[in-house]
C-alpha positions as a Markdown table, in Angstrom:
| # | Residue | x | y | z |
|---|---|---|---|---|
| 1 | Met | 144.5 | 144.1 | 11.3 |
| 2 | Ser | 144.7 | 141.1 | 13.6 |
| 3 | Arg | 144.9 | 137.7 | 12.3 |
| 4 | Lys | 141.6 | 136.8 | 13.9 |
| 5 | His | 139.9 | 139.9 | 12.5 |
| 6 | His | 141.5 | 139.2 | 9.0 |
| 7 | Ala | 140.3 | 135.6 | 9.1 |
| 8 | Ala | 136.8 | 136.6 | 10.0 |
| 9 | His | 136.8 | 139.3 | 7.3 |
| 10 | Ala | 138.0 | 136.7 | 4.7 |
| 11 | His | 135.4 | 134.2 | 5.9 |
| 12 | Gly | 132.7 | 136.8 | 5.5 |
| 13 | Arg | 134.0 | 137.7 | 2.0 |
| 14 | Glu | 134.0 | 134.0 | 1.0 |
| 15 | Gln | 130.5 | 133.6 | 2.4 |
| 16 | Lys | 129.2 | 136.6 | 0.4 |
| 17 | Lys | 131.0 | 135.3 | -2.8 |
| 18 | Ala | 129.4 | 131.9 | -2.4 |
| 19 | Glu | 125.9 | 133.5 | -1.9 |
| 20 | Phe | 126.4 | 135.7 | -5.0 |
| 21 | Gln | 127.4 | 132.7 | -7.1 |
| 22 | Asn | 124.4 | 130.6 | -5.9 |
| 23 | Thr | 121.9 | 133.5 | -6.4 |
| 24 | Pro | 120.0 | 132.8 | -9.6 |
| 25 | Asn | 120.2 | 135.4 | -12.3 |
| 26 | Lys | 116.7 | 136.7 | -12.0 |
| 27 | Pro | 116.4 | 138.4 | -15.4 |
| 28 | Ala | 117.7 | 135.4 | -17.2 |
| 29 | Asn | 115.3 | 133.1 | -15.4 |
| 30 | Lys | 112.4 | 135.3 | -16.2 |
| 31 | Arg | 113.4 | 135.3 | -19.8 |
| 32 | Lys | 113.6 | 131.5 | -19.8 |
| 33 | Leu | 110.2 | 131.2 | -18.1 |
| 34 | Phe | 108.7 | 133.6 | -20.7 |
| 35 | Val | 110.1 | 131.5 | -23.6 |
| 36 | Leu | 108.9 | 128.3 | -22.0 |
| 37 | Val | 105.4 | 129.6 | -21.4 |
| 38 | Gly | 105.3 | 130.9 | -25.1 |
| 39 | Ile | 106.3 | 127.4 | -26.3 |
| 40 | Val | 103.6 | 125.8 | -24.2 |
| 41 | Val | 101.0 | 128.2 | -25.6 |
| 42 | Val | 102.0 | 127.6 | -29.2 |
| 43 | Leu | 102.1 | 123.8 | -28.8 |
| 44 | Ser | 98.7 | 123.9 | -27.1 |
| 45 | Ala | 97.2 | 125.9 | -30.0 |
| 46 | Val | 98.7 | 123.5 | -32.6 |
| 47 | Ala | 97.4 | 120.5 | -30.6 |
| 48 | Gly | 93.9 | 122.0 | -30.4 |
| 49 | Tyr | 93.8 | 122.7 | -34.1 |
| 50 | Leu | 94.9 | 119.1 | -34.9 |
| 51 | Ile | 92.5 | 117.5 | -32.4 |
| 52 | Trp | 89.4 | 119.6 | -33.3 |
| 53 | Gly | 90.2 | 119.8 | -37.0 |
| 54 | Gly | 90.6 | 123.5 | -37.3 |
| 55 | Gly | 87.0 | 124.3 | -36.5 |
| 56 | Arg | 83.6 | 122.6 | -36.2 |
| 57 | Ser | 82.3 | 123.7 | -39.6 |
| 58 | Glu | 84.9 | 122.3 | -42.0 |
| 59 | Gly | 82.4 | 120.0 | -43.6 |
| 60 | Leu | 79.4 | 122.4 | -43.7 |
| 61 | Pro | 78.5 | 123.8 | -46.0 |
| 62 | Lys | 80.7 | 122.3 | -48.7 |
| 63 | Ala | 81.8 | 124.9 | -51.2 |
| 64 | Asn | 80.8 | 122.6 | -54.1 |
| 65 | Ala | 77.5 | 121.5 | -52.4 |
| 66 | Arg | 74.3 | 122.5 | -54.1 |
| 67 | Thr | 72.0 | 124.3 | -51.7 |
| 68 | Ile | 68.4 | 123.3 | -51.6 |
| 69 | Ser | 66.2 | 125.9 | -49.9 |
| 70 | Ala | 62.8 | 124.2 | -49.8 |
| 71 | Pro | 61.9 | 123.9 | -46.1 |
| 72 | Gly | 59.2 | 121.3 | -45.5 |
| 73 | Gln | 59.3 | 120.1 | -49.1 |
| 74 | Asp | 60.6 | 116.8 | -50.3 |
| 75 | Val | 63.8 | 116.9 | -52.4 |
| 76 | Gln | 63.7 | 115.8 | -56.0 |
| 77 | Ile | 67.0 | 115.3 | -57.7 |
| 78 | Pro | 67.2 | 114.3 | -61.4 |
| 79 | Leu | 68.8 | 110.9 | -61.8 |
| 80 | Ser | 70.8 | 112.3 | -64.6 |
| 81 | Glu | 72.5 | 114.6 | -62.1 |
| 82 | Val | 73.8 | 111.7 | -60.0 |
| 83 | Ser | 74.4 | 108.9 | -62.6 |
| 84 | Asp | 78.1 | 109.4 | -63.2 |
| 85 | Gly | 79.4 | 107.6 | -60.0 |
| 86 | Lys | 80.7 | 110.8 | -58.5 |
| 87 | Ala | 79.2 | 111.8 | -55.1 |
| 88 | Lys | 77.2 | 115.0 | -55.2 |
| 89 | Phe | 76.8 | 117.0 | -52.0 |
| 90 | Tyr | 73.7 | 118.9 | -51.0 |
| 91 | Asn | 72.8 | 121.3 | -48.2 |
| 92 | Tyr | 69.1 | 121.3 | -47.4 |
| 93 | Thr | 67.7 | 124.2 | -45.4 |
| 94 | Leu | 65.2 | 123.3 | -42.7 |
| 95 | Ala | 62.3 | 125.6 | -41.6 |
| 96 | Asp | 64.5 | 126.9 | -38.7 |
| 97 | Asn | 67.3 | 127.8 | -41.2 |
| 98 | Gln | 69.5 | 124.9 | -40.0 |
| 99 | Lys | 71.4 | 123.2 | -42.8 |
| 100 | Val | 71.4 | 119.4 | -43.2 |
| 101 | Ser | 74.2 | 118.1 | -45.4 |
| 102 | Phe | 73.9 | 114.9 | -47.4 |
| 103 | Phe | 75.4 | 113.2 | -50.4 |
| 104 | Val | 74.0 | 111.1 | -53.3 |
| 105 | Val | 76.2 | 108.6 | -55.2 |
| 106 | Lys | 75.5 | 106.0 | -57.8 |
| 107 | Ser | 77.5 | 103.1 | -56.5 |
| 108 | Ser | 79.5 | 100.6 | -58.5 |
| 109 | Asp | 76.6 | 98.1 | -58.4 |
| 110 | Gly | 74.4 | 100.7 | -60.2 |
| 111 | Val | 72.2 | 101.7 | -57.2 |
| 112 | Val | 71.7 | 105.4 | -56.4 |
| 113 | Arg | 72.4 | 105.8 | -52.7 |
| 114 | Ala | 72.0 | 108.7 | -50.2 |
| 115 | Ala | 73.5 | 109.3 | -46.8 |
| 116 | Phe | 73.9 | 112.2 | -44.4 |
| 117 | Asn | 77.3 | 113.8 | -44.7 |
| 118 | Ala | 78.0 | 112.6 | -41.2 |
| 119 | Cys | 78.3 | 109.4 | -39.1 |
| 120 | Asp | 77.4 | 108.3 | -35.6 |
| 121 | Val | 81.1 | 108.5 | -34.4 |
| 122 | Cys | 82.7 | 111.6 | -36.0 |
| 123 | Tyr | 79.6 | 113.8 | -36.6 |
| 124 | Glu | 80.6 | 116.2 | -33.7 |
| 125 | His | 83.7 | 117.2 | -35.7 |
| 126 | Arg | 81.4 | 118.4 | -38.6 |
| 127 | Arg | 83.9 | 117.2 | -41.3 |
| 128 | Gly | 81.8 | 114.9 | -43.4 |
| 129 | Tyr | 83.1 | 112.7 | -46.3 |
| 130 | His | 84.8 | 113.0 | -49.6 |
| 131 | Gln | 85.1 | 110.5 | -52.4 |
| 132 | Glu | 88.2 | 108.6 | -53.5 |
| 133 | Gly | 87.5 | 106.3 | -56.4 |
| 134 | Asp | 84.6 | 104.1 | -55.4 |
| 135 | Asp | 85.0 | 104.8 | -51.7 |
| 136 | Met | 83.5 | 107.4 | -49.5 |
| 137 | Val | 86.2 | 108.5 | -47.0 |
| 138 | Cys | 85.6 | 110.1 | -43.6 |
| 139 | Asn | 87.3 | 113.5 | -43.4 |
| 140 | Asn | 87.8 | 113.1 | -39.7 |
| 141 | Cys | 89.2 | 109.6 | -39.2 |
| 142 | Gly | 90.2 | 108.6 | -42.7 |
| 143 | Gln | 88.2 | 105.3 | -42.9 |
| 144 | His | 87.1 | 104.2 | -46.3 |
| 145 | Phe | 83.6 | 102.9 | -47.1 |
| 146 | Pro | 82.8 | 101.3 | -50.5 |
| 147 | Ser | 80.0 | 103.2 | -52.1 |
| 148 | Asn | 77.9 | 99.9 | -52.5 |
| 149 | Arg | 77.8 | 99.7 | -48.7 |
| 150 | Val | 76.2 | 103.2 | -48.3 |
| 151 | Asn | 72.6 | 102.7 | -47.0 |
| 152 | Glu | 73.5 | 99.0 | -46.3 |
| 153 | Val | 75.7 | 99.3 | -43.3 |
| 154 | Lys | 74.6 | 101.4 | -40.4 |
| 155 | Gly | 76.3 | 102.7 | -37.2 |
| 156 | Gly | 79.9 | 103.3 | -36.4 |
| 157 | Cys | 81.8 | 105.6 | -38.8 |
| 158 | Asn | 79.7 | 104.5 | -41.8 |
| 159 | Pro | 77.9 | 107.3 | -43.5 |
| 160 | Ala | 74.5 | 107.7 | -41.7 |
| 161 | Pro | 71.9 | 106.2 | -44.1 |
| 162 | Leu | 69.2 | 108.5 | -45.6 |
| 163 | Glu | 66.0 | 107.0 | -46.9 |
| 164 | Arg | 65.4 | 107.7 | -50.6 |
| 165 | Arg | 63.3 | 106.3 | -53.5 |
| 166 | Val | 63.3 | 106.5 | -57.2 |
| 167 | Glu | 60.2 | 108.0 | -58.8 |
| 168 | Gly | 60.4 | 108.1 | -62.6 |
| 169 | Asp | 63.5 | 110.0 | -63.5 |
| 170 | His | 64.0 | 111.6 | -60.0 |
| 171 | Leu | 65.5 | 110.5 | -56.7 |
| 172 | Val | 63.1 | 111.6 | -53.9 |
| 173 | Ile | 64.2 | 112.3 | -50.4 |
| 174 | Lys | 61.4 | 113.1 | -47.9 |
| 175 | Ala | 61.7 | 116.4 | -45.9 |
| 176 | Gly | 60.8 | 114.4 | -42.7 |
| 177 | Asp | 63.8 | 112.1 | -43.2 |
| 178 | Leu | 66.1 | 115.0 | -43.7 |
| 179 | Arg | 64.7 | 116.6 | -40.5 |
| 180 | Gln | 65.4 | 113.4 | -38.5 |
| 181 | Gly | 69.1 | 113.8 | -39.3 |
| 182 | Ala | 69.3 | 117.4 | -38.1 |
| 183 | Phe | 71.1 | 116.4 | -34.9 |
| 184 | Tyr | 74.2 | 115.5 | -36.9 |
| 185 | Phe | 74.6 | 119.1 | -37.8 |
């Protein structure tokens, strides 16, 4: 083999060796891409769950809520049922079978109050409220609202007020007032 031919052959060999070393390992890259896509999918699912609270119906209907199926009829709740300072939750069924959730609580100042289990800000998440001590707490954003402010403060993340009146030994909530809050649910 001539020196010139040998040099050309060696150069070709070096060039092929360089190309081989620079060629990506296709199966390994596909595997890495598959793992990366899997991680992105899992993280997206977790983020979606956290952002949307695991579903739109977490607050409705509450497992411990009393269901009132009296479409078109006013609700009458015995005062003795709501006099212990603990919020009681109710689901009222409208004529079209839609549920409207509300709560009644006797506040620290002795007034029996009622509000939709929703607010103007977080209602789309359908998470409602729970009680911690004397506060009603939004299950979506975690804000606390003293019970003696329910029906007093409107708008924002405050529990949406629900008209009510005391008649004898019952709290009365008009069916029309419940129907007006249906858009929350």
